[in-house]
PyMOL commands that place a pseudoatom at each C-alpha (Angstrom):
pseudoatom trace, name=CA, resn=SER, resi=1, chain=A, elem=C, hetatm=0, pos=[-130.084, -37.732, 106.028]
pseudoatom trace, name=CA, resn=VAL, resi=2, chain=A, elem=C, hetatm=0, pos=[-127.324, -35.235, 105.269]
pseudoatom trace, name=CA, resn=SER, resi=3, chain=A, elem=C, hetatm=0, pos=[-127.288, -31.667, 106.553]
pseudoatom trace, name=CA, resn=LEU, resi=4, chain=A, elem=C, hetatm=0, pos=[-125.250, -28.834, 105.114]
pseudoatom trace, name=CA, resn=ILE, resi=5, chain=A, elem=C, hetatm=0, pos=[-124.398, -25.652, 106.913]
pseudoatom trace, name=CA, resn=LEU, resi=6, chain=A, elem=C, hetatm=0, pos=[-123.365, -22.842, 104.574]
pseudoatom trace, name=CA, resn=GLU, resi=7, chain=A, elem=C, hetatm=0, pos=[-121.483, -19.899, 105.960]
pseudoatom trace, name=CA, resn=TRP, resi=8, chain=A, elem=C, hetatm=0, pos=[-121.045, -16.668, 103.990]
pseudoatom trace, name=CA, resn=MET, resi=9, chain=A, elem=C, hetatm=0, pos=[-117.428, -15.621, 103.501]
pseudoatom trace, name=CA, resn=ASP, resi=10, chain=A, elem=C, hetatm=0, pos=[-116.006, -12.682, 101.649]
pseudoatom trace, name=CA, resn=PRO, resi=11, chain=A, elem=C, hetatm=0, pos=[-114.050, -13.649, 98.549]
pseudoatom trace, name=CA, resn=PRO, resi=12, chain=A, elem=C, hetatm=0, pos=[-110.277, -13.739, 99.020]
pseudoatom trace, name=CA, resn=GLU, resi=13, chain=A, elem=C, hetatm=0, pos=[-108.437, -10.582, 98.143]
pseudoatom trace, name=CA, resn=LYS, resi=14, chain=A, elem=C, hetatm=0, pos=[-106.639, -10.663, 94.852]
pseudoatom trace, name=CA, resn=ALA, resi=15, chain=A, elem=C, hetatm=0, pos=[-102.976, -11.294, 95.290]
pseudoatom trace, name=CA, resn=SER, resi=16, chain=A, elem=C, hetatm=0, pos=[-101.069, -8.218, 94.319]
pseudoatom trace, name=CA, resn=LYS, resi=17, chain=A, elem=C, hetatm=0, pos=[-98.943, -8.790, 91.312]
pseudoatom trace, name=CA, resn=GLY, resi=18, chain=A, elem=C, hetatm=0, pos=[-95.260, -8.151, 91.629]
pseudoatom trace, name=CA, resn=PRO, resi=19, chain=A, elem=C, hetatm=0, pos=[-93.458, -5.769, 89.340]
pseudoatom trace, name=CA, resn=GLY, resi=20, chain=A, elem=C, hetatm=0, pos=[-93.443, -8.448, 86.641]
pseudoatom trace, name=CA, resn=VAL, resi=21, chain=A, elem=C, hetatm=0, pos=[-90.625, -9.071, 84.251]
pseudoatom trace, name=CA, resn=PRO, resi=22, chain=A, elem=C, hetatm=0, pos=[-88.332, -6.065, 84.180]
pseudoatom trace, name=CA, resn=LYS, resi=23, chain=A, elem=C, hetatm=0, pos=[-88.010, -4.373, 80.813]
pseudoatom trace, name=CA, resn=VAL, resi=24, chain=A, elem=C, hetatm=0, pos=[-84.694, -5.039, 79.205]
pseudoatom trace, name=CA, resn=MET, resi=25, chain=A, elem=C, hetatm=0, pos=[-82.562, -1.939, 78.846]
pseudoatom trace, name=CA, resn=GLY, resi=26, chain=A, elem=C, hetatm=0, pos=[-82.890, -0.302, 75.431]
pseudoatom trace, name=CA, resn=GLY, resi=27, chain=A, elem=C, hetatm=0, pos=[-80.352, 1.489, 73.271]
pseudoatom trace, name=CA, resn=LYS, resi=28, chain=A, elem=C, hetatm=0, pos=[-80.855, 4.893, 74.890]
pseudoatom trace, name=CA, resn=GLU, resi=29, chain=A, elem=C, hetatm=0, pos=[-80.311, 3.489, 78.365]
pseudoatom trace, name=CA, resn=MET, resi=30, chain=A, elem=C, hetatm=0, pos=[-77.242, 1.590, 77.164]
pseudoatom trace, name=CA, resn=LEU, resi=31, chain=A, elem=C, hetatm=0, pos=[-75.799, 4.862, 75.880]
pseudoatom trace, name=CA, resn=ALA, resi=32, chain=A, elem=C, hetatm=0, pos=[-76.514, 6.538, 79.210]
pseudoatom trace, name=CA, resn=VAL, resi=33, chain=A, elem=C, hetatm=0, pos=[-74.519, 3.797, 80.969]
pseudoatom trace, name=CA, resn=LEU, resi=34, chain=A, elem=C, hetatm=0, pos=[-71.646, 4.184, 78.500]
pseudoatom trace, name=CA, resn=GLY, resi=35, chain=A, elem=C, hetatm=0, pos=[-71.722, 7.973, 78.811]
pseudoatom trace, name=CA, resn=VAL, resi=36, chain=A, elem=C, hetatm=0, pos=[-70.922, 7.781, 82.524]
pseudoatom trace, name=CA, resn=ALA, resi=37, chain=A, elem=C, hetatm=0, pos=[-67.678, 5.870, 81.895]
pseudoatom trace, name=CA, resn=GLU, resi=38, chain=A, elem=C, hetatm=0, pos=[-65.094, 8.517, 81.056]
pseudoatom trace, name=CA, resn=GLU, resi=39, chain=A, elem=C, hetatm=0, pos=[-62.573, 6.029, 79.705]
pseudoatom trace, name=CA, resn=GLY, resi=40, chain=A, elem=C, hetatm=0, pos=[-65.142, 3.856, 77.916]
pseudoatom trace, name=CA, resn=LEU, resi=41, chain=A, elem=C, hetatm=0, pos=[-66.107, 0.268, 78.633]
pseudoatom trace, name=CA, resn=THR, resi=42, chain=A, elem=C, hetatm=0, pos=[-65.184, -3.099, 77.209]
pseudoatom trace, name=CA, resn=PHE, resi=43, chain=A, elem=C, hetatm=0, pos=[-67.972, -5.299, 75.844]
pseudoatom trace, name=CA, resn=GLY, resi=44, chain=A, elem=C, hetatm=0, pos=[-68.102, -7.305, 79.079]
pseudoatom trace, name=CA, resn=GLU, resi=45, chain=A, elem=C, hetatm=0, pos=[-67.975, -4.275, 81.369]
pseudoatom trace, name=CA, resn=TRP, resi=46, chain=A, elem=C, hetatm=0, pos=[-70.709, -2.512, 79.422]
pseudoatom trace, name=CA, resn=ARG, resi=47, chain=A, elem=C, hetatm=0, pos=[-72.956, -5.584, 79.275]
pseudoatom trace, name=CA, resn=LEU, resi=48, chain=A, elem=C, hetatm=0, pos=[-72.526, -6.147, 83.010]
pseudoatom trace, name=CA, resn=ALA, resi=49, chain=A, elem=C, hetatm=0, pos=[-73.323, -2.491, 83.761]
pseudoatom trace, name=CA, resn=ALA, resi=50, chain=A, elem=C, hetatm=0, pos=[-76.386, -2.658, 81.495]
pseudoatom trace, name=CA, resn=GLY, resi=51, chain=A, elem=C, hetatm=0, pos=[-77.601, -5.723, 83.382]
pseudoatom trace, name=CA, resn=GLY, resi=52, chain=A, elem=C, hetatm=0, pos=[-79.867, -8.489, 82.223]
pseudoatom trace, name=CA, resn=ILE, resi=53, chain=A, elem=C, hetatm=0, pos=[-79.371, -8.266, 78.464]
pseudoatom trace, name=CA, resn=SER, resi=54, chain=A, elem=C, hetatm=0, pos=[-78.553, -11.455, 76.620]
pseudoatom trace, name=CA, resn=THR, resi=55, chain=A, elem=C, hetatm=0, pos=[-75.202, -11.497, 74.876]
pseudoatom trace, name=CA, resn=ALA, resi=56, chain=A, elem=C, hetatm=0, pos=[-76.830, -11.821, 71.437]
pseudoatom trace, name=CA, resn=THR, resi=57, chain=A, elem=C, hetatm=0, pos=[-79.206, -8.886, 71.992]
pseudoatom trace, name=CA, resn=PHE, resi=58, chain=A, elem=C, hetatm=0, pos=[-76.422, -6.761, 73.424]
pseudoatom trace, name=CA, resn=ALA, resi=59, chain=A, elem=C, hetatm=0, pos=[-74.155, -7.546, 70.455]
pseudoatom trace, name=CA, resn=ARG, resi=60, chain=A, elem=C, hetatm=0, pos=[-76.954, -6.653, 67.986]
pseudoatom trace, name=CA, resn=ARG, resi=61, chain=A, elem=C, hetatm=0, pos=[-77.523, -3.322, 69.686]
pseudoatom trace, name=CA, resn=ILE, resi=62, chain=A, elem=C, hetatm=0, pos=[-73.809, -2.521, 69.669]
pseudoatom trace, name=CA, resn=LYS, resi=63, chain=A, elem=C, hetatm=0, pos=[-73.647, -3.392, 65.968]
pseudoatom trace, name=CA, resn=MET, resi=64, chain=A, elem=C, hetatm=0, pos=[-76.572, -1.041, 65.252]
pseudoatom trace, name=CA, resn=LEU, resi=65, chain=A, elem=C, hetatm=0, pos=[-75.022, 1.769, 67.317]
pseudoatom trace, name=CA, resn=LYS, resi=66, chain=A, elem=C, hetatm=0, pos=[-71.683, 1.331, 65.502]
pseudoatom trace, name=CA, resn=GLN, resi=67, chain=A, elem=C, hetatm=0, pos=[-73.385, 1.315, 62.075]
pseudoatom trace, name=CA, resn=LYS, resi=68, chain=A, elem=C, hetatm=0, pos=[-75.093, 4.594, 62.955]
pseudoatom trace, name=CA, resn=SER, resi=69, chain=A, elem=C, hetatm=0, pos=[-71.705, 5.987, 64.103]
pseudoatom trace, name=CA, resn=ILE, resi=70, chain=A, elem=C, hetatm=0, pos=[-73.103, 6.656, 67.566]
pseudoatom trace, name=CA, resn=ILE, resi=71, chain=A, elem=C, hetatm=0, pos=[-70.331, 4.654, 69.232]
pseudoatom trace, name=CA, resn=HIS, resi=72, chain=A, elem=C, hetatm=0, pos=[-66.870, 3.453, 68.284]
pseudoatom trace, name=CA, resn=GLN, resi=73, chain=A, elem=C, hetatm=0, pos=[-64.074, 1.345, 69.749]
pseudoatom trace, name=CA, resn=ASP, resi=74, chain=A, elem=C, hetatm=0, pos=[-60.815, 2.999, 70.673]
pseudoatom trace, name=CA, resn=GLU, resi=75, chain=A, elem=C, hetatm=0, pos=[-57.375, 1.435, 70.221]
pseudoatom trace, name=CA, resn=LEU, resi=76, chain=A, elem=C, hetatm=0, pos=[-57.792, -0.383, 73.565]
pseudoatom trace, name=CA, resn=LYS, resi=77, chain=A, elem=C, hetatm=0, pos=[-61.041, -1.990, 72.318]
pseudoatom trace, name=CA, resn=ARG, resi=78, chain=A, elem=C, hetatm=0, pos=[-63.108, 0.084, 74.745]
pseudoatom trace, name=CA, resn=TYR, resi=79, chain=A, elem=C, hetatm=0, pos=[-66.417, 1.458, 73.508]
pseudoatom trace, name=CA, resn=GLN, resi=80, chain=A, elem=C, hetatm=0, pos=[-66.804, 5.229, 73.474]
pseudoatom trace, name=CA, resn=ILE, resi=81, chain=A, elem=C, hetatm=0, pos=[-69.644, 7.500, 72.422]
pseudoatom trace, name=CA, resn=THR, resi=82, chain=A, elem=C, hetatm=0, pos=[-68.748, 9.200, 69.149]
pseudoatom trace, name=CA, resn=ALA, resi=83, chain=A, elem=C, hetatm=0, pos=[-69.006, 12.985, 69.067]
pseudoatom trace, name=CA, resn=ALA, resi=84, chain=A, elem=C, hetatm=0, pos=[-72.699, 13.249, 68.324]
pseudoatom trace, name=CA, resn=THR, resi=85, chain=A, elem=C, hetatm=0, pos=[-74.208, 14.801, 65.261]
pseudoatom trace, name=CA, resn=GLN, resi=86, chain=A, elem=C, hetatm=0, pos=[-77.416, 12.824, 65.858]
pseudoatom trace, name=CA, resn=ASP, resi=87, chain=A, elem=C, hetatm=0, pos=[-79.781, 13.608, 68.700]
pseudoatom trace, name=CA, resn=LEU, resi=88, chain=A, elem=C, hetatm=0, pos=[-80.413, 10.574, 70.903]
pseudoatom trace, name=CA, resn=ALA, resi=89, chain=A, elem=C, hetatm=0, pos=[-84.122, 11.392, 70.753]
pseudoatom trace, name=CA, resn=ASP, resi=90, chain=A, elem=C, hetatm=0, pos=[-83.938, 10.315, 67.100]
pseudoatom trace, name=CA, resn=LEU, resi=91, chain=A, elem=C, hetatm=0, pos=[-83.023, 6.798, 68.230]
pseudoatom trace, name=CA, resn=SER, resi=92, chain=A, elem=C, hetatm=0, pos=[-86.300, 5.003, 67.576]
pseudoatom trace, name=CA, resn=GLU, resi=93, chain=A, elem=C, hetatm=0, pos=[-87.882, 2.411, 69.842]
pseudoatom trace, name=CA, resn=GLU, resi=94, chain=A, elem=C, hetatm=0, pos=[-87.483, -0.222, 67.128]
pseudoatom trace, name=CA, resn=ASP, resi=95, chain=A, elem=C, hetatm=0, pos=[-83.730, 0.230, 67.475]
pseudoatom trace, name=CA, resn=ASP, resi=96, chain=A, elem=C, hetatm=0, pos=[-84.113, -1.129, 71.015]
pseudoatom trace, name=CA, resn=GLU, resi=97, chain=A, elem=C, hetatm=0, pos=[-85.334, -4.524, 69.764]
for i in range(1, 97): cmd.bond("trace and resi %d" % i, "trace and resi %d" % (i + 1))
show_as sticks, trace
zoom trace
């Protein structure tokens, strides 16, 4: 004959989830990074400072910002924020895609 002894145990605590996948920096945050650099940033410098954005996504965002005349490249090929006539709050979330 087989005997079983059952012992009550509390269920294991749920493992706390980590912070998850960090959100990729959007257009507004990219502009904030660029705004700190008084002499502007090259593509590589800006992408590195923005951290974690794929080259393709970063290039698309730069293209959008240039089309909206929010940024420009100077003669040294460094990106600068253009004297703003548009409020950054008008930069929609879909522009961050």
